[in-house]
BAPA-167100 format. One record per atom (N, C-alpha, C): residue number from 1; atom name; x, y, z. Coordinates in Angstrom, 2 decimals. Layout:
<nodes>
<node><seq>NUM</seq><atom>CA</atom><X>X</X><Y>Y</Y><Z>Z</Z></node>
...
</nodes>
This chain:
<nodes>
<node><seq>1</seq><atom>N</atom><X>-25.71</X><Y>11.32</Y><Z>21.68</Z></node>
<node><seq>1</seq><atom>CA</atom><X>-24.54</X><Y>10.57</Y><Z>21.25</Z></node>
<node><seq>1</seq><atom>C</atom><X>-24.21</X><Y>10.90</Y><Z>19.82</Z></node>
<node><seq>2</seq><atom>N</atom><X>-22.94</X><Y>10.96</Y><Z>19.50</Z></node>
<node><seq>2</seq><atom>CA</atom><X>-22.53</X><Y>11.24</Y><Z>18.09</Z></node>
<node><seq>2</seq><atom>C</atom><X>-22.36</X><Y>9.92</Y><Z>17.36</Z></node>
<node><seq>3</seq><atom>N</atom><X>-22.53</X><Y>10.02</Y><Z>16.05</Z></node>
<node><seq>3</seq><atom>CA</atom><X>-22.37</X><Y>8.85</Y><Z>15.18</Z></node>
<node><seq>3</seq><atom>C</atom><X>-20.90</X><Y>8.48</Y><Z>15.10</Z></node>
<node><seq>4</seq><atom>N</atom><X>-20.61</X><Y>7.15</Y><Z>15.01</Z></node>
<node><seq>4</seq><atom>CA</atom><X>-19.22</X><Y>6.75</Y><Z>14.85</Z></node>
<node><seq>4</seq><atom>C</atom><X>-18.66</X><Y>7.23</Y><Z>13.50</Z></node>
<node><seq>5</seq><atom>N</atom><X>-17.35</X><Y>7.50</Y><Z>13.43</Z></node>
<node><seq>5</seq><atom>CA</atom><X>-16.79</X><Y>7.98</Y><Z>12.17</Z></node>
<node><seq>5</seq><atom>C</atom><X>-16.93</X><Y>6.92</Y><Z>11.07</Z></node>
<node><seq>6</seq><atom>N</atom><X>-17.19</X><Y>7.35</Y><Z>9.88</Z></node>
<node><seq>6</seq><atom>CA</atom><X>-17.31</X><Y>6.48</Y><Z>8.73</Z></node>
<node><seq>6</seq><atom>C</atom><X>-15.97</X><Y>6.26</Y><Z>8.09</Z></node>
<node><seq>7</seq><atom>N</atom><X>-15.71</X><Y>5.06</Y><Z>7.58</Z></node>
<node><seq>7</seq><atom>CA</atom><X>-14.48</X><Y>4.81</Y><Z>6.78</Z></node>
<node><seq>7</seq><atom>C</atom><X>-14.60</X><Y>5.59</Y><Z>5.48</Z></node>
<node><seq>8</seq><atom>N</atom><X>-13.51</X><Y>6.18</Y><Z>5.07</Z></node>
<node><seq>8</seq><atom>CA</atom><X>-13.52</X><Y>6.89</Y><Z>3.78</Z></node>
<node><seq>8</seq><atom>C</atom><X>-12.64</X><Y>8.07</Y><Z>3.84</Z></node>
<node><seq>9</seq><atom>N</atom><X>-12.71</X><Y>8.91</Y><Z>2.83</Z></node>
<node><seq>9</seq><atom>CA</atom><X>-11.85</X><Y>10.07</Y><Z>2.72</Z></node>
<node><seq>9</seq><atom>C</atom><X>-12.01</X><Y>10.99</Y><Z>3.94</Z></node>
<node><seq>10</seq><atom>N</atom><X>-10.87</X><Y>11.43</Y><Z>4.43</Z></node>
<node><seq>10</seq><atom>CA</atom><X>-10.88</X><Y>12.38</Y><Z>5.53</Z></node>
<node><seq>10</seq><atom>C</atom><X>-10.83</X><Y>11.75</Y><Z>6.93</Z></node>
<node><seq>11</seq><atom>N</atom><X>-11.03</X><Y>10.47</Y><Z>7.05</Z></node>
<node><seq>11</seq><atom>CA</atom><X>-10.98</X><Y>9.84</Y><Z>8.35</Z></node>
<node><seq>11</seq><atom>C</atom><X>-9.52</X><Y>9.58</Y><Z>8.70</Z></node>
<node><seq>12</seq><atom>N</atom><X>-9.17</X><Y>9.49</Y><Z>9.99</Z></node>
<node><seq>12</seq><atom>CA</atom><X>-7.77</X><Y>9.21</Y><Z>10.32</Z></node>
<node><seq>12</seq><atom>C</atom><X>-7.21</X><Y>7.97</Y><Z>9.67</Z></node>
<node><seq>13</seq><atom>N</atom><X>-8.02</X><Y>6.94</Y><Z>9.45</Z></node>
<node><seq>13</seq><atom>CA</atom><X>-7.52</X><Y>5.71</Y><Z>8.83</Z></node>
<node><seq>13</seq><atom>C</atom><X>-7.08</X><Y>6.00</Y><Z>7.39</Z></node>
<node><seq>14</seq><atom>N</atom><X>-7.83</X><Y>6.83</Y><Z>6.66</Z></node>
<node><seq>14</seq><atom>CA</atom><X>-7.55</X><Y>7.16</Y><Z>5.29</Z></node>
<node><seq>14</seq><atom>C</atom><X>-6.32</X><Y>8.08</Y><Z>5.19</Z></node>
<node><seq>15</seq><atom>N</atom><X>-6.10</X><Y>8.90</Y><Z>6.18</Z></node>
<node><seq>15</seq><atom>CA</atom><X>-5.00</X><Y>9.84</Y><Z>6.13</Z></node>
<node><seq>15</seq><atom>C</atom><X>-3.71</X><Y>9.27</Y><Z>6.67</Z></node>
<node><seq>16</seq><atom>N</atom><X>-3.71</X><Y>8.00</Y><Z>7.15</Z></node>
<node><seq>16</seq><atom>CA</atom><X>-2.52</X><Y>7.39</Y><Z>7.71</Z></node>
<node><seq>16</seq><atom>C</atom><X>-1.39</X><Y>7.32</Y><Z>6.73</Z></node>
<node><seq>17</seq><atom>N</atom><X>-0.21</X><Y>7.10</Y><Z>7.22</Z></node>
<node><seq>17</seq><atom>CA</atom><X>0.97</X><Y>7.07</Y><Z>6.37</Z></node>
<node><seq>17</seq><atom>C</atom><X>1.34</X><Y>5.68</Y><Z>5.92</Z></node>
<node><seq>18</seq><atom>N</atom><X>0.71</X><Y>4.68</Y><Z>6.44</Z></node>
<node><seq>18</seq><atom>CA</atom><X>1.03</X><Y>3.28</Y><Z>6.03</Z></node>
<node><seq>18</seq><atom>C</atom><X>-0.21</X><Y>2.49</Y><Z>5.80</Z></node>
<node><seq>19</seq><atom>N</atom><X>-0.01</X><Y>1.41</Y><Z>5.02</Z></node>
<node><seq>19</seq><atom>CA</atom><X>-1.13</X><Y>0.53</Y><Z>4.65</Z></node>
<node><seq>19</seq><atom>C</atom><X>-0.84</X><Y>-0.87</Y><Z>5.11</Z></node>
<node><seq>20</seq><atom>N</atom><X>-1.89</X><Y>-1.61</Y><Z>5.41</Z></node>
<node><seq>20</seq><atom>CA</atom><X>-1.71</X><Y>-3.03</Y><Z>5.67</Z></node>
<node><seq>20</seq><atom>C</atom><X>-1.42</X><Y>-3.69</Y><Z>4.33</Z></node>
<node><seq>21</seq><atom>N</atom><X>-1.00</X><Y>-4.94</Y><Z>4.38</Z></node>
<node><seq>21</seq><atom>CA</atom><X>-0.74</X><Y>-5.70</Y><Z>3.16</Z></node>
<node><seq>21</seq><atom>C</atom><X>-2.02</X><Y>-5.78</Y><Z>2.34</Z></node>
<node><seq>22</seq><atom>N</atom><X>-3.16</X><Y>-6.06</Y><Z>3.00</Z></node>
<node><seq>22</seq><atom>CA</atom><X>-4.44</X><Y>-6.14</Y><Z>2.29</Z></node>
<node><seq>22</seq><atom>C</atom><X>-4.80</X><Y>-4.83</Y><Z>1.62</Z></node>
<node><seq>23</seq><atom>N</atom><X>-4.59</X><Y>-3.72</Y><Z>2.33</Z></node>
<node><seq>23</seq><atom>CA</atom><X>-4.91</X><Y>-2.41</Y><Z>1.76</Z></node>
<node><seq>23</seq><atom>C</atom><X>-3.99</X><Y>-2.10</Y><Z>0.57</Z></node>
<node><seq>24</seq><atom>N</atom><X>-2.70</X><Y>-2.41</Y><Z>0.70</Z></node>
<node><seq>24</seq><atom>CA</atom><X>-1.78</X><Y>-2.18</Y><Z>-0.39</Z></node>
<node><seq>24</seq><atom>C</atom><X>-2.14</X><Y>-3.03</Y><Z>-1.58</Z></node>
<node><seq>25</seq><atom>N</atom><X>-2.56</X><Y>-4.27</Y><Z>-1.34</Z></node>
<node><seq>25</seq><atom>CA</atom><X>-2.96</X><Y>-5.15</Y><Z>-2.45</Z></node>
<node><seq>25</seq><atom>C</atom><X>-4.18</X><Y>-4.56</Y><Z>-3.18</Z></node>
<node><seq>26</seq><atom>N</atom><X>-5.12</X><Y>-4.02</Y><Z>-2.46</Z></node>
<node><seq>26</seq><atom>CA</atom><X>-6.30</X><Y>-3.41</Y><Z>-3.04</Z></node>
<node><seq>26</seq><atom>C</atom><X>-5.90</X><Y>-2.20</Y><Z>-3.89</Z></node>
<node><seq>27</seq><atom>N</atom><X>-5.08</X><Y>-1.35</Y><Z>-3.36</Z></node>
<node><seq>27</seq><atom>CA</atom><X>-4.63</X><Y>-0.15</Y><Z>-4.07</Z></node>
<node><seq>27</seq><atom>C</atom><X>-3.89</X><Y>-0.56</Y><Z>-5.35</Z></node>
<node><seq>28</seq><atom>N</atom><X>-3.03</X><Y>-1.55</Y><Z>-5.24</Z></node>
<node><seq>28</seq><atom>CA</atom><X>-2.19</X><Y>-1.97</Y><Z>-6.37</Z></node>
<node><seq>28</seq><atom>C</atom><X>-2.91</X><Y>-2.91</Y><Z>-7.30</Z></node>
<node><seq>29</seq><atom>N</atom><X>-4.08</X><Y>-3.39</Y><Z>-6.90</Z></node>
<node><seq>29</seq><atom>CA</atom><X>-4.89</X><Y>-4.35</Y><Z>-7.69</Z></node>
<node><seq>29</seq><atom>C</atom><X>-4.12</X><Y>-5.64</Y><Z>-7.96</Z></node>
<node><seq>30</seq><atom>N</atom><X>-3.50</X><Y>-6.14</Y><Z>-6.89</Z></node>
<node><seq>30</seq><atom>CA</atom><X>-2.79</X><Y>-7.42</Y><Z>-6.92</Z></node>
<node><seq>30</seq><atom>C</atom><X>-3.21</X><Y>-8.23</Y><Z>-5.73</Z></node>
<node><seq>31</seq><atom>N</atom><X>-2.77</X><Y>-9.48</Y><Z>-5.61</Z></node>
<node><seq>31</seq><atom>CA</atom><X>-3.10</X><Y>-10.30</Y><Z>-4.46</Z></node>
<node><seq>31</seq><atom>C</atom><X>-2.24</X><Y>-9.94</Y><Z>-3.25</Z></node>
<node><seq>32</seq><atom>N</atom><X>-2.68</X><Y>-10.34</Y><Z>-2.07</Z></node>
<node><seq>32</seq><atom>CA</atom><X>-1.87</X><Y>-10.14</Y><Z>-0.88</Z></node>
<node><seq>32</seq><atom>C</atom><X>-0.56</X><Y>-10.91</Y><Z>-0.99</Z></node>
<node><seq>33</seq><atom>N</atom><X>-0.59</X><Y>-12.08</Y><Z>-1.61</Z></node>
<node><seq>33</seq><atom>CA</atom><X>0.62</X><Y>-12.87</Y><Z>-1.82</Z></node>
<node><seq>33</seq><atom>C</atom><X>1.62</X><Y>-12.10</Y><Z>-2.66</Z></node>
<node><seq>34</seq><atom>N</atom><X>1.13</X><Y>-11.42</Y><Z>-3.70</Z></node>
<node><seq>34</seq><atom>CA</atom><X>2.02</X><Y>-10.63</Y><Z>-4.57</Z></node>
<node><seq>34</seq><atom>C</atom><X>2.69</X><Y>-9.51</Y><Z>-3.75</Z></node>
<node><seq>35</seq><atom>N</atom><X>1.95</X><Y>-8.88</Y><Z>-2.86</Z></node>
<node><seq>35</seq><atom>CA</atom><X>2.52</X><Y>-7.80</Y><Z>-2.01</Z></node>
<node><seq>35</seq><atom>C</atom><X>3.58</X><Y>-8.40</Y><Z>-1.10</Z></node>
<node><seq>36</seq><atom>N</atom><X>3.26</X><Y>-9.56</Y><Z>-0.51</Z></node>
<node><seq>36</seq><atom>CA</atom><X>4.25</X><Y>-10.19</Y><Z>0.39</Z></node>
<node><seq>36</seq><atom>C</atom><X>5.52</X><Y>-10.52</Y><Z>-0.40</Z></node>
<node><seq>37</seq><atom>N</atom><X>5.41</X><Y>-10.97</Y><Z>-1.63</Z></node>
<node><seq>37</seq><atom>CA</atom><X>6.56</X><Y>-11.28</Y><Z>-2.46</Z></node>
<node><seq>37</seq><atom>C</atom><X>7.38</X><Y>-10.03</Y><Z>-2.77</Z></node>
<node><seq>38</seq><atom>N</atom><X>6.66</X><Y>-8.92</Y><Z>-3.06</Z></node>
<node><seq>38</seq><atom>CA</atom><X>7.35</X><Y>-7.66</Y><Z>-3.34</Z></node>
<node><seq>38</seq><atom>C</atom><X>8.15</X><Y>-7.19</Y><Z>-2.12</Z></node>
<node><seq>39</seq><atom>N</atom><X>7.57</X><Y>-7.34</Y><Z>-0.94</Z></node>
<node><seq>39</seq><atom>CA</atom><X>8.23</X><Y>-6.97</Y><Z>0.31</Z></node>
<node><seq>39</seq><atom>C</atom><X>9.44</X><Y>-7.89</Y><Z>0.52</Z></node>
<node><seq>40</seq><atom>N</atom><X>9.26</X><Y>-9.18</Y><Z>0.36</Z></node>
<node><seq>40</seq><atom>CA</atom><X>10.35</X><Y>-10.13</Y><Z>0.59</Z></node>
<node><seq>40</seq><atom>C</atom><X>11.52</X><Y>-9.91</Y><Z>-0.37</Z></node>
<node><seq>41</seq><atom>N</atom><X>11.21</X><Y>-9.52</Y><Z>-1.63</Z></node>
<node><seq>41</seq><atom>CA</atom><X>12.28</X><Y>-9.31</Y><Z>-2.62</Z></node>
<node><seq>41</seq><atom>C</atom><X>12.94</X><Y>-7.95</Y><Z>-2.47</Z></node>
<node><seq>42</seq><atom>N</atom><X>12.36</X><Y>-7.06</Y><Z>-1.66</Z></node>
<node><seq>42</seq><atom>CA</atom><X>12.94</X><Y>-5.74</Y><Z>-1.46</Z></node>
<node><seq>42</seq><atom>C</atom><X>12.40</X><Y>-4.71</Y><Z>-2.44</Z></node>
<node><seq>43</seq><atom>N</atom><X>11.50</X><Y>-5.10</Y><Z>-3.31</Z></node>
<node><seq>43</seq><atom>CA</atom><X>10.92</X><Y>-4.16</Y><Z>-4.28</Z></node>
<node><seq>43</seq><atom>C</atom><X>9.98</X><Y>-3.15</Y><Z>-3.60</Z></node>
<node><seq>44</seq><atom>N</atom><X>9.45</X><Y>-3.52</Y><Z>-2.45</Z></node>
<node><seq>44</seq><atom>CA</atom><X>8.51</X><Y>-2.68</Y><Z>-1.70</Z></node>
<node><seq>44</seq><atom>C</atom><X>8.95</X><Y>-2.70</Y><Z>-0.22</Z></node>
<node><seq>45</seq><atom>N</atom><X>9.28</X><Y>-1.53</Y><Z>0.33</Z></node>
<node><seq>45</seq><atom>CA</atom><X>9.69</X><Y>-1.52</Y><Z>1.75</Z></node>
<node><seq>45</seq><atom>C</atom><X>8.48</X><Y>-1.74</Y><Z>2.68</Z></node>
<node><seq>46</seq><atom>N</atom><X>8.75</X><Y>-2.32</Y><Z>3.82</Z></node>
<node><seq>46</seq><atom>CA</atom><X>7.68</X><Y>-2.56</Y><Z>4.80</Z></node>
<node><seq>46</seq><atom>C</atom><X>8.26</X><Y>-2.41</Y><Z>6.20</Z></node>
<node><seq>47</seq><atom>N</atom><X>7.37</X><Y>-2.07</Y><Z>7.13</Z></node>
<node><seq>47</seq><atom>CA</atom><X>7.73</X><Y>-1.96</Y><Z>8.53</Z></node>
<node><seq>47</seq><atom>C</atom><X>7.00</X><Y>-3.06</Y><Z>9.26</Z></node>
<node><seq>48</seq><atom>N</atom><X>7.75</X><Y>-3.90</Y><Z>9.95</Z></node>
<node><seq>48</seq><atom>CA</atom><X>7.15</X><Y>-5.01</Y><Z>10.67</Z></node>
<node><seq>48</seq><atom>C</atom><X>6.78</X><Y>-4.51</Y><Z>12.06</Z></node>
<node><seq>49</seq><atom>N</atom><X>5.50</X><Y>-4.76</Y><Z>12.43</Z></node>
<node><seq>49</seq><atom>CA</atom><X>5.04</X><Y>-4.44</Y><Z>13.75</Z></node>
<node><seq>49</seq><atom>C</atom><X>4.40</X><Y>-5.72</Y><Z>14.32</Z></node>
<node><seq>50</seq><atom>N</atom><X>5.10</X><Y>-6.37</Y><Z>15.16</Z></node>
<node><seq>50</seq><atom>CA</atom><X>4.62</X><Y>-7.67</Y><Z>15.66</Z></node>
<node><seq>50</seq><atom>C</atom><X>4.63</X><Y>-8.67</Y><Z>14.51</Z></node>
<node><seq>51</seq><atom>N</atom><X>3.47</X><Y>-9.28</Y><Z>14.26</Z></node>
<node><seq>51</seq><atom>CA</atom><X>3.36</X><Y>-10.25</Y><Z>13.17</Z></node>
<node><seq>51</seq><atom>C</atom><X>2.85</X><Y>-9.62</Y><Z>11.87</Z></node>
<node><seq>52</seq><atom>N</atom><X>2.49</X><Y>-8.34</Y><Z>11.91</Z></node>
<node><seq>52</seq><atom>CA</atom><X>1.98</X><Y>-7.71</Y><Z>10.71</Z></node>
<node><seq>52</seq><atom>C</atom><X>3.00</X><Y>-6.80</Y><Z>10.07</Z></node>
<node><seq>53</seq><atom>N</atom><X>2.74</X><Y>-6.45</Y><Z>8.83</Z></node>
<node><seq>53</seq><atom>CA</atom><X>3.63</X><Y>-5.55</Y><Z>8.08</Z></node>
<node><seq>53</seq><atom>C</atom><X>2.83</X><Y>-4.36</Y><Z>7.65</Z></node>
<node><seq>54</seq><atom>N</atom><X>3.43</X><Y>-3.19</Y><Z>7.67</Z></node>
<node><seq>54</seq><atom>CA</atom><X>2.82</X><Y>-1.98</Y><Z>7.18</Z></node>
<node><seq>54</seq><atom>C</atom><X>3.68</X><Y>-1.43</Y><Z>6.05</Z></node>
<node><seq>55</seq><atom>N</atom><X>3.04</X><Y>-1.03</Y><Z>4.98</Z></node>
<node><seq>55</seq><atom>CA</atom><X>3.75</X><Y>-0.54</Y><Z>3.82</Z></node>
<node><seq>55</seq><atom>C</atom><X>3.47</X><Y>0.96</Y><Z>3.76</Z></node>
<node><seq>56</seq><atom>N</atom><X>4.54</X><Y>1.79</Y><Z>3.69</Z></node>
<node><seq>56</seq><atom>CA</atom><X>4.30</X><Y>3.22</Y><Z>3.61</Z></node>
<node><seq>56</seq><atom>C</atom><X>3.51</X><Y>3.55</Y><Z>2.35</Z></node>
<node><seq>57</seq><atom>N</atom><X>2.49</X><Y>4.43</Y><Z>2.51</Z></node>
<node><seq>57</seq><atom>CA</atom><X>1.63</X><Y>4.81</Y><Z>1.39</Z></node>
<node><seq>57</seq><atom>C</atom><X>2.47</X><Y>5.37</Y><Z>0.24</Z></node>
<node><seq>58</seq><atom>N</atom><X>3.48</X><Y>6.18</Y><Z>0.56</Z></node>
<node><seq>58</seq><atom>CA</atom><X>4.34</X><Y>6.77</Y><Z>-0.46</Z></node>
<node><seq>58</seq><atom>C</atom><X>5.12</X><Y>5.72</Y><Z>-1.22</Z></node>
<node><seq>59</seq><atom>N</atom><X>5.51</X><Y>4.64</Y><Z>-0.57</Z></node>
<node><seq>59</seq><atom>CA</atom><X>6.24</X><Y>3.57</Y><Z>-1.24</Z></node>
<node><seq>59</seq><atom>C</atom><X>5.38</X><Y>2.90</Y><Z>-2.28</Z></node>
<node><seq>60</seq><atom>N</atom><X>4.08</X><Y>2.71</Y><Z>-1.97</Z></node>
<node><seq>60</seq><atom>CA</atom><X>3.14</X><Y>2.08</Y><Z>-2.94</Z></node>
<node><seq>60</seq><atom>C</atom><X>3.00</X><Y>3.05</Y><Z>-4.13</Z></node>
<node><seq>61</seq><atom>N</atom><X>2.86</X><Y>4.34</Y><Z>-3.86</Z></node>
<node><seq>61</seq><atom>CA</atom><X>2.73</X><Y>5.32</Y><Z>-4.93</Z></node>
<node><seq>61</seq><atom>C</atom><X>3.98</X><Y>5.33</Y><Z>-5.78</Z></node>
<node><seq>62</seq><atom>N</atom><X>5.14</X><Y>5.32</Y><Z>-5.16</Z></node>
<node><seq>62</seq><atom>CA</atom><X>6.41</X><Y>5.33</Y><Z>-5.91</Z></node>
<node><seq>62</seq><atom>C</atom><X>6.55</X><Y>4.08</Y><Z>-6.75</Z></node>
<node><seq>63</seq><atom>N</atom><X>6.19</X><Y>2.93</Y><Z>-6.20</Z></node>
<node><seq>63</seq><atom>CA</atom><X>6.27</X><Y>1.68</Y><Z>-6.94</Z></node>
<node><seq>63</seq><atom>C</atom><X>5.40</X><Y>1.72</Y><Z>-8.19</Z></node>
<node><seq>64</seq><atom>N</atom><X>4.13</X><Y>2.17</Y><Z>-7.99</Z></node>
<node><seq>64</seq><atom>CA</atom><X>3.20</X><Y>2.22</Y><Z>-9.10</Z></node>
<node><seq>64</seq><atom>C</atom><X>3.65</X><Y>3.23</Y><Z>-10.12</Z></node>
<node><seq>65</seq><atom>N</atom><X>4.15</X><Y>4.36</Y><Z>-9.72</Z></node>
<node><seq>65</seq><atom>CA</atom><X>4.62</X><Y>5.36</Y><Z>-10.64</Z></node>
<node><seq>65</seq><atom>C</atom><X>5.83</X><Y>4.87</Y><Z>-11.42</Z></node>
<node><seq>66</seq><atom>N</atom><X>6.74</X><Y>4.20</Y><Z>-10.75</Z></node>
<node><seq>66</seq><atom>CA</atom><X>7.92</X><Y>3.65</Y><Z>-11.42</Z></node>
<node><seq>66</seq><atom>C</atom><X>7.58</X><Y>2.57</Y><Z>-12.40</Z></node>
<node><seq>67</seq><atom>N</atom><X>6.63</X><Y>1.73</Y><Z>-12.02</Z></node>
<node><seq>67</seq><atom>CA</atom><X>6.18</X><Y>0.66</Y><Z>-12.91</Z></node>
<node><seq>67</seq><atom>C</atom><X>5.52</X><Y>1.24</Y><Z>-14.16</Z></node>
<node><seq>68</seq><atom>N</atom><X>4.69</X><Y>2.23</Y><Z>-13.95</Z></node>
<node><seq>68</seq><atom>CA</atom><X>3.98</X><Y>2.87</Y><Z>-15.10</Z></node>
<node><seq>68</seq><atom>C</atom><X>5.00</X><Y>3.56</Y><Z>-16.02</Z></node>
<node><seq>69</seq><atom>N</atom><X>6.03</X><Y>4.16</Y><Z>-15.49</Z></node>
<node><seq>69</seq><atom>CA</atom><X>7.04</X><Y>4.81</Y><Z>-16.30</Z></node>
<node><seq>69</seq><atom>C</atom><X>7.80</X><Y>3.77</Y><Z>-17.13</Z></node>
<node><seq>70</seq><atom>N</atom><X>8.10</X><Y>2.63</Y><Z>-16.54</Z></node>
<node><seq>70</seq><atom>CA</atom><X>8.80</X><Y>1.56</Y><Z>-17.27</Z></node>
<node><seq>70</seq><atom>C</atom><X>7.93</X><Y>1.01</Y><Z>-18.40</Z></node>
<node><seq>71</seq><atom>N</atom><X>6.62</X><Y>0.85</Y><Z>-18.12</Z></node>
<node><seq>71</seq><atom>CA</atom><X>5.74</X><Y>0.32</Y><Z>-19.15</Z></node>
<node><seq>71</seq><atom>C</atom><X>5.55</X><Y>1.32</Y><Z>-20.29</Z></node>
<node><seq>72</seq><atom>N</atom><X>5.59</X><Y>2.59</Y><Z>-19.98</Z></node>
<node><seq>72</seq><atom>CA</atom><X>5.41</X><Y>3.64</Y><Z>-20.99</Z></node>
<node><seq>72</seq><atom>C</atom><X>6.65</X><Y>3.83</Y><Z>-21.85</Z></node>
<node><seq>73</seq><atom>N</atom><X>7.77</X><Y>3.28</Y><Z>-21.47</Z></node>
<node><seq>73</seq><atom>CA</atom><X>9.02</X><Y>3.51</Y><Z>-22.22</Z></node>
<node><seq>73</seq><atom>C</atom><X>9.20</X><Y>2.49</Y><Z>-23.34</Z></node>
<node><seq>74</seq><atom>N</atom><X>8.23</X><Y>1.61</Y><Z>-23.58</Z></node>
<node><seq>74</seq><atom>CA</atom><X>8.36</X><Y>0.62</Y><Z>-24.66</Z></node>
<node><seq>74</seq><atom>C</atom><X>8.06</X><Y>1.20</Y><Z>-26.04</Z></node>
<node><seq>75</seq><atom>N</atom><X>7.40</X><Y>2.36</Y><Z>-26.08</Z></node>
<node><seq>75</seq><atom>CA</atom><X>6.93</X><Y>2.93</Y><Z>-27.36</Z></node>
<node><seq>75</seq><atom>C</atom><X>8.02</X><Y>3.52</Y><Z>-28.12</Z></node>
</nodes>
């Protein structure tokens, strides 16, 4: 028997194109409630599948990059 795949880099879960709210919150270092608020306000796009929401990985990257650019422009 082969060993079950480990979570981490290179696994299908890691290479997916969308994140759960909890995963997005971890990546962004904010609470799940904050991610839900960003989705509700339209600041972060999400795809609803049943009762859950999936956030495109690229959208999280774009949000973080845009936020960092805004913070860097104060100097």
